[in-house]
C-alpha positions, 0 to 999 in steps of 0.5 A: 560409558558416560552420559553427557546431557546436552545444553545447547545455548542460543540467545541465552536459552537452551535449544535443540537444532535439527540437523544443525540448522539455526532456523529449526530450533526448539526451545526448552527453557532456562539453561541453569535450571536444566543444569540443576535438574540433570545434577539432581538426577545424577548426571556427572557431566554436561555437554554445553555448546554456544550455538551463537558463537559457533555460527558467529552470531554472538556469544553466550559467555556469561551463561557458560561461566554461570553453568561452570561456576555451579560446580554441579557437574564436570563440563565439556564445552564447545562452539565459537572457539577460534583462538588460544584465548578462547580455549584458555578463557574457558579453561579458566572458568573451570570447565574440564574439557574444551572442544575444538572443531573449526579451529582443529581444521583451520589452525591444527598446529595451534591446537596441538600446542594447546593440547600438549600444554593442557593434556586431556583438557582439549577434545576434538569435535568432529561433526560430519556429513557422510563422513566428511567434516563440516566447520563454522557451525556446520555451514562450511563443508570440507573434503577431509574425513573425520577419521583422518582428522582424528589421526592427524592429532595422535600423540599430542595430548588429545585423548577424546573425540566427539563424533557427531553425525549431522544428518541425525542430530536432533532428528531422533533417528538413531546414531550412525553406528557404522561410522561410530564403530569405525571411529572407535576401532581406528582413531586411537582415542576415546570416542563420544557418540553424538547425534540421533540418540532416541531410545535406551536401546540406542544408548546400549548400542553405543556402548556395545560399539565401544563408545566412551560416552554418549551425548543426549539432547532432544530425547531427554527434553522430549521425554523419550526416557529419563536421565536416571534411566539413561544413566542406568543403561550407561552403567550397564544395567539391563534395559 
């Protein structure tokens, strides 16, 4: 299982939100310094989200480019991606994987075209409340389930889903293992778990549920465990 340390960007700084609410943000410092620290500890991937872009309140494009240009880790990135140009621009920066969420719901045919043209480089970001997808920085609630959304993109070149339980995100309350197992078993894609991971046991539970990866933000920032310890669990070392 792959560890994806999270760097969420707000006004040029690394932050973590609680339950996706911008007014409940804790700041953790300079994103480039954090990226270097994760690389020094052995993390091979980063999960980078432009929160200002996701909420339609600006962009952290320059910092995203700088992180990608470091070449320290492979980067998957999302937030504020609404058009083909947004996707292609990020790919041109050298990121390995672009995450589409709102765009997948609002313009699914375009997403399929992009995924077919760039197989393995587009991932679905499915952020859910009680199993139903939320879009536009989690501000718009839909009636579409995360699983049905994933299934609708089968066979077009998308092989990865990032599944986030919004109610648990940033709360250190543990992942939603029931929904995670369901996604792993039924969606036919690699599933990366996101939201609520607070302990090494949570990481081990995600692995046991069949997750291909886990995204960890607040727990690393708050010192619940180290990046090195998390990597050991992801690689199958006993806790």
